[in-house]
C-alpha positions in Angstrom: -3.5 4.6 -5.8 -5.7 7.0 -7.6 -9.2 6.6 -8.7 -11.8 8.7 -9.6 -12.6 10.8 -6.9 -16.0 11.2 -8.4 -18.1 8.4 -7.8 -20.0 7.2 -10.9 -21.9 4.3 -12.6 -19.2 1.5 -12.6 -18.6 0.0 -16.0 -19.8 -3.5 -16.5 -17.2 -6.7 -16.9 -17.2 -8.2 -19.9 -18.0 -11.9 -20.4 -14.2 -13.7 -19.9 -14.0 -11.3 -16.6 -17.3 -12.6 -15.6 -16.4 -15.9 -16.0 -13.3 -15.5 -14.2 -15.4 -13.9 -11.3 -17.7 -17.2 -10.9 -14.6 -19.0 -10.1 -13.3 -17.0 -7.4 -16.8 -17.0 -6.1 -17.2 -20.6 -6.3 -13.6 -20.6 -4.4 -14.8 -18.5 -2.1 -18.0 -20.7 -1.3 -15.5 -23.5 -0.9 -13.5 -21.9 1.7 -16.9 -20.6 3.7 -17.6 -24.3 3.8 -14.3 -25.6 5.1 -14.4 -22.7 7.7 -17.7 -24.1 9.2 -19.9 -21.6 7.5 -18.3 -18.4 8.1 -15.4 -16.8 6.7 -13.5 -13.6 8.2 -12.9 -10.9 5.9 -9.3 -11.1 6.6 -9.4 -14.5 5.0 -11.7 -13.4 2.3 -9.8 -10.8 1.4 -7.0 -12.9 0.7 -8.7 -15.3 -1.1 -9.9 -12.7 -3.7 -7.1 -10.8 -4.1 -4.0 -14.0 -3.4 -5.4 -17.2 -4.5 -3.3 -18.7 -6.9 -4.6 -18.1 -10.3 -7.4 -16.7 -9.1 -6.9 -13.8 -6.8 -6.7 -10.0 -7.8 -3.3 -9.6 -7.5 -2.1 -12.8 -9.1 -4.2 -13.3 -11.8 -3.5 -11.7 -15.5 -5.9 -8.9 -15.3 -4.6 -5.4 -16.1 -4.3 -3.5 -12.7 -1.9 -0.5 -13.7 -2.4 2.4 -15.7 -5.8 3.6 -17.9 -6.6 0.3 -19.1 -6.5 -0.8 -15.4 -8.4 -0.1 -12.0 -5.6 2.3 -10.7 -2.7 4.5 -11.3 0.2 4.8 -8.8 2.6 7.6 -8.3 5.4 6.4 -10.6 3.1 5.4 -13.6 1.9 9.5 -13.6 5.5 10.7 -14.0 9.2 9.6 -13.9 9.5 12.4 -11.4 8.1 10.9 -8.8 10.7 7.9 -8.8 13.5 10.7 -9.2 12.6 12.8 -6.4 12.4 9.4 -4.2 16.0 9.1 -5.6 16.9 11.8 -4.0 16.5 10.2 -0.3 17.2 7.2 -2.0 20.7 8.4 -2.4 21.1 10.2 1.3 20.3 6.5 2.7 22.9 4.8 0.5 25.5 7.3 0.8 24.9 6.6 4.7 25.2 3.4 4.4 28.1 2.4 2.3 26.4 0.0 0.4 24.8 0.2 -3.2 21.5 -1.7 -2.2 17.9 -1.1 -2.7 15.1 -3.5 -1.6 11.7 -3.2 -2.9 8.7 -4.7 -2.1 6.0 -5.5 -4.2 7.4 -3.3 -7.3 3.7 -3.1 -9.1 4.4 -2.4 -12.8 8.2 -2.1 -12.0 8.0 1.7 -13.2 9.3 2.7 -9.8 12.5 0.4 -10.0 13.1 1.6 -13.9 13.2 5.1 -12.6 15.6 4.4 -9.2 17.7 2.5 -11.5 18.3 5.5 -13.7 18.6 8.0 -11.1 20.9 6.0 -9.3 24.0 4.5 -10.7 25.8 1.2 -10.1 23.0 0.4 -7.6 21.6 -3.4 -7.0 18.3 -3.7 -6.9 16.1 -6.5 -5.6 12.5 -6.8 -5.9 10.2 -9.4 -3.4 7.1 -10.2 -5.5 4.5 -12.7 -4.6 2.5 -12.1 -8.1 3.8 -14.1 -10.8 1.9 -12.2 -13.2 3.2 -8.9 -11.9 6.7 -10.5 -11.9 6.4 -11.1 -15.4 5.6 -7.7 -16.1 8.3 -6.2 -13.9 10.7 -8.2 -16.2 9.6 -6.8 -19.3 9.4 -3.4 -17.8 13.3 -3.7 -16.8 14.4 -5.8 -19.6 16.9 -3.0 -20.2 18.3 -3.0 -16.9 17.9 -6.6 -16.3 21.5 -7.3 -15.0 21.1 -4.8 -12.1 18.0 -6.5 -10.4 17.2 -9.7 -8.6 13.8 -11.2 -8.1 13.7 -12.7 -4.7 11.1 -15.2 -3.2 11.2 -14.3 0.4 12.7 -11.4 2.4 16.5 -11.2 2.3 18.1 -12.6 5.8 20.0 -9.1 6.4 19.6 -5.9 4.4 22.2 -2.8 4.0 20.6 0.1 2.3 17.4 1.3 1.5 14.2 -0.8 1.7 11.1 0.8 -0.8 7.4 -0.1 0.2 5.4 1.8 -2.3 1.4 1.0 -1.8 2.1 -2.5 -0.5 0.2 -2.4 3.1 -2.7 -1.4 2.1 -3.1 -4.6 0.1 -2.3 -6.6 2.9 -5.8 -8.6 4.2 -7.0 -6.7 7.6 -9.6 -7.9 9.9 -12.7 -5.6 10.3 -13.7 -5.3 13.9 -17.2 -4.3 15.2 -18.2 -2.8 18.7 -21.8 -2.9 19.1 -23.0 -1.7 22.1 -21.1 -4.2 24.4 -20.4 -6.7 22.3 -17.4 -7.0 20.3 -17.9 -9.1 16.9 -15.7 -9.9 13.7 -17.1 -9.1 10.3 -17.0 -12.0 7.7 -18.6 -13.4 4.6 -21.4 -16.5 4.7 -22.9 -18.2 1.6 -26.5 -17.1 1.9 -29.6 -18.0 0.0 -29.0 -14.8 -2.3 -25.1 -15.4 -2.7 -22.0 -14.3 -0.7 -23.3 -11.9 2.1 -21.9 -10.2 4.9 -22.3 -11.6 8.7 -21.0 -10.9 11.8 -19.6 -13.3 14.8 -18.5 -13.2 18.4 -15.1 -12.0 18.2 -13.0 -15.1 19.3 -9.9 -13.6 19.1 -8.6 -12.3 22.2 -5.2 -10.2 20.7 -7.8 -8.7 18.1 -10.0 -7.5 20.8 -7.2 -5.9 23.0 -5.8 -4.0 20.2 -9.4 -2.7 19.0 -10.2 -1.8 22.7 -6.8 0.1 23.0 -7.2 1.9 19.3 -11.3 2.1 19.0 -12.6 5.4 20.5 -13.9 4.8 23.9 -18.0 5.4 23.2 -20.3 4.5 20.6 -20.4 1.7 18.3 -17.7 1.5 15.6 -16.3 -0.3 13.4 -12.8 -0.6 11.6 -9.6 -2.8 10.7 -7.2 -4.1 12.6 -3.9 -5.6 10.6 -1.7 -7.5 12.5 -0.4 -9.1 9.2 1.2 -5.5 8.2 2.6 -4.6 11.3 4.1 -8.2 11.8 5.5 -7.8 8.0 7.2 -4.2 8.9 8.4 -5.8 12.1 10.0 -8.8 10.5 11.4 -6.6 7.7 12.6 -3.8 10.3 14.5 -6.7 12.3 16.5 -7.7 8.9 17.5 -4.0 8.6 21.0 -3.9 9.6 22.1 -0.5 8.5 20.1 2.0 6.6 16.5 2.9 6.6 12.8 1.9 5.0 10.5 4.2 3.3 7.0 3.6 3.1 4.7 5.4 1.1 1.0 4.9 1.1 -2.4 6.5 1.7 -3.5 6.3 5.5 -3.1 8.2 8.9 -2.2 8.3 12.3 -4.0 6.4 14.9 -5.8 9.5 16.2 -7.4 10.1 12.7 -7.5 6.4 11.7 -10.3 5.7 14.7 -11.4 9.0 14.6 -14.9 8.8 16.3 -16.2 10.0 12.8 -14.7 7.5 11.2 -17.0 4.6 12.1 -17.1 2.8 9.2 -13.5 1.9 8.9 -11.6 2.2 5.4 -12.0 -1.1 3.5 -13.1 -0.1 0.1 -12.8 -1.2 -3.5 -11.6 0.0 -7.0 -12.7 -1.2 -10.4 -12.2 0.8 -13.2 -10.8 3.5 -11.8 -13.9 3.8 -9.7 -13.9 3.9 -6.1 -17.1 1.6 -4.5 -17.6 0.4 -0.9 -18.9 -3.2 -1.8 -16.4 -5.4 -0.7 -18.3 -8.5 -2.6 -18.7 -6.9 -5.9 -17.0 -8.9 -8.7 -14.8 -11.0 -6.5 -11.2 -11.6 -8.1 -12.0 -8.1 -10.7 -11.9 -5.7 -7.9 -9.1 -4.4 -6.3 -9.8 -4.4 -2.4 -7.4 -2.2 0.4 -7.7 0.0 3.6 -5.7 2.5 4.8 -2.6 2.3 6.8 -2.5 2.7 10.2 0.8 4.5 10.2 1.1 4.8 14.2 0.9 0.8 14.4 3.4 0.7 11.7 5.6 2.8 13.2 5.6 1.2 16.8 6.1 -2.0 14.9 9.3 -0.9 13.1 10.3 0.5 16.7 9.8 -2.8 17.8 12.4 -4.0 16.0 15.2 -1.9 16.8 14.6 0.8 14.2 13.6 4.6 14.9 11.3 7.2 13.2 13.3 9.5 11.2 10.4 11.3 9.4 6.7 11.2 9.1 5.0 13.8 6.5 2.6 13.9 3.9 3.6 13.0 0.2 3.5 16.6 -1.0 5.8 17.6 1.9 8.5 14.8 1.0 8.3 15.4 -2.9 8.9 19.2 -2.7 11.9 18.7 0.0 13.3 16.1 -2.6 13.1 18.8 -5.1 10.8 17.7 -7.4 10.0 21.4 -8.4 13.5 21.7 -9.7 13.3 18.4 -11.6 10.0 19.5 -13.2 11.8 23.0 -14.1 14.2 20.9 -15.8 11.5 18.8 -17.9 11.7 21.4 -20.9 10.2 24.6 -21.9 7.4 25.5 -19.8 4.9 25.8 -23.0 6.3 22.2 -24.4 3.7 19.4 -24.3 6.3 17.1 -22.1 6.6 20.2 -19.3 2.9 20.8 -19.2 2.3 16.8 -19.0 4.9 16.9 -16.1 3.6 20.0 -14.6 -0.2 18.3 -14.2 1.2 15.1 -12.8 3.2 17.2 -10.4 0.0 18.5 -9.7 -1.9 15.6 -9.0 1.0 14.1 -6.5 1.4 17.2 -4.3 -2.4 18.8 -4.7 -4.3 18.3 -1.1 -7.0 17.8 -2.9 -5.5 14.6 -4.7 -2.7 12.8 -3.8 -0.5 14.9 -2.1 -2.2 14.7 1.5 -3.8 11.6 1.7 -0.6 9.8 0.7 2.2 9.5 3.4 5.7 8.9 3.6 7.1 7.2 6.8 10.8 6.6 7.2 12.1 4.2 9.9 15.9 4.1 10.2 18.6 1.9 11.9 21.4 4.6 10.7 21.8 7.7 12.6 24.0 9.3 10.1 21.6 9.9 7.3 20.5 12.9 5.9 16.6 13.7 5.5 15.4 16.4 2.7 12.0 14.6 2.4 11.4 16.4 5.7 12.9 19.7 5.7 9.7 21.4 4.7 7.7 19.6 7.4 7.9 16.6 10.0 4.5 15.2 11.6 6.4 12.2 13.8 4.6 13.7 16.4 1.7 12.9 15.7 2.2 9.0 15.4 1.5 9.1 19.3 -1.8 9.2 20.6 -3.4 12.8 20.7 
């Protein structure tokens, strides 16, 4: 997702939005009390993002586009989906199945673009948000005969699996090393309202992962996301033939857990502004973490997939021919071309989305062509450096 890179004053929520946030806060306070006075950030994020009828992703608030909190790549230009379709077609050609499974399809914009670019494909969407599912149905109304919505992961998949900005929204644990002490960050109900706090880390699995991934010395705080890794492992085990494409913002482990990134990556997005206050207007603000692509790649490999490629979004889109697609967008002096060129610049510029966003491919099939990784493949950076 793309938010305003320049920190500016956040706009104030209206009366209805504040009332909704107050209901979310009340639900969080109930959860804190039920948990004995301390709610881990992972459980807090799960509640404020996904609690039925309340959470950010499942309530009726506008999330995508100019009127929402962020803009994703497919909403910037249909050229994103058309370029991605070049790689998807290579996956489908190798498997012999015209099937695409997308997790968390957002507004449905990417699905619409892929359905237009990939004729005769069967499209399945796994979506947990009733509000987003309704929006997807509206977006895809003209293509509804080719789309099926699923309540759970398919038992087996032959074809292409797509996750565009999904893993960043899966709640993560925030682990803290302070001196020789290992702590977990959470939320308490203090005298002045919700507040962040820390308690000794009791989960030995989380401690082992943090010890393995954190730099050796100094106080440090960052995220560990076993739920995201488990989702990729489970999904990978269901891919019988084909491949999975994961597009998101993040880093390989050596960069994710760099000594200078000592405060982690958890952040909020509100009305196209990025902010660092995870307790600000619960239920109104999108809260995400960057993706540890090394951990995600390892999760896929544990389920028998192989890393077919890893690169920046810019290199991937250029390899898939987005500039050729742009050249067919109209006359270079037309308004349509200029709008498309500005969007492609935003998608590929290292100063915007081109470098921060990455593409990871996990494959079961060996016969797939990979145009997306012809310009650059950084798979070697997924290991420890």
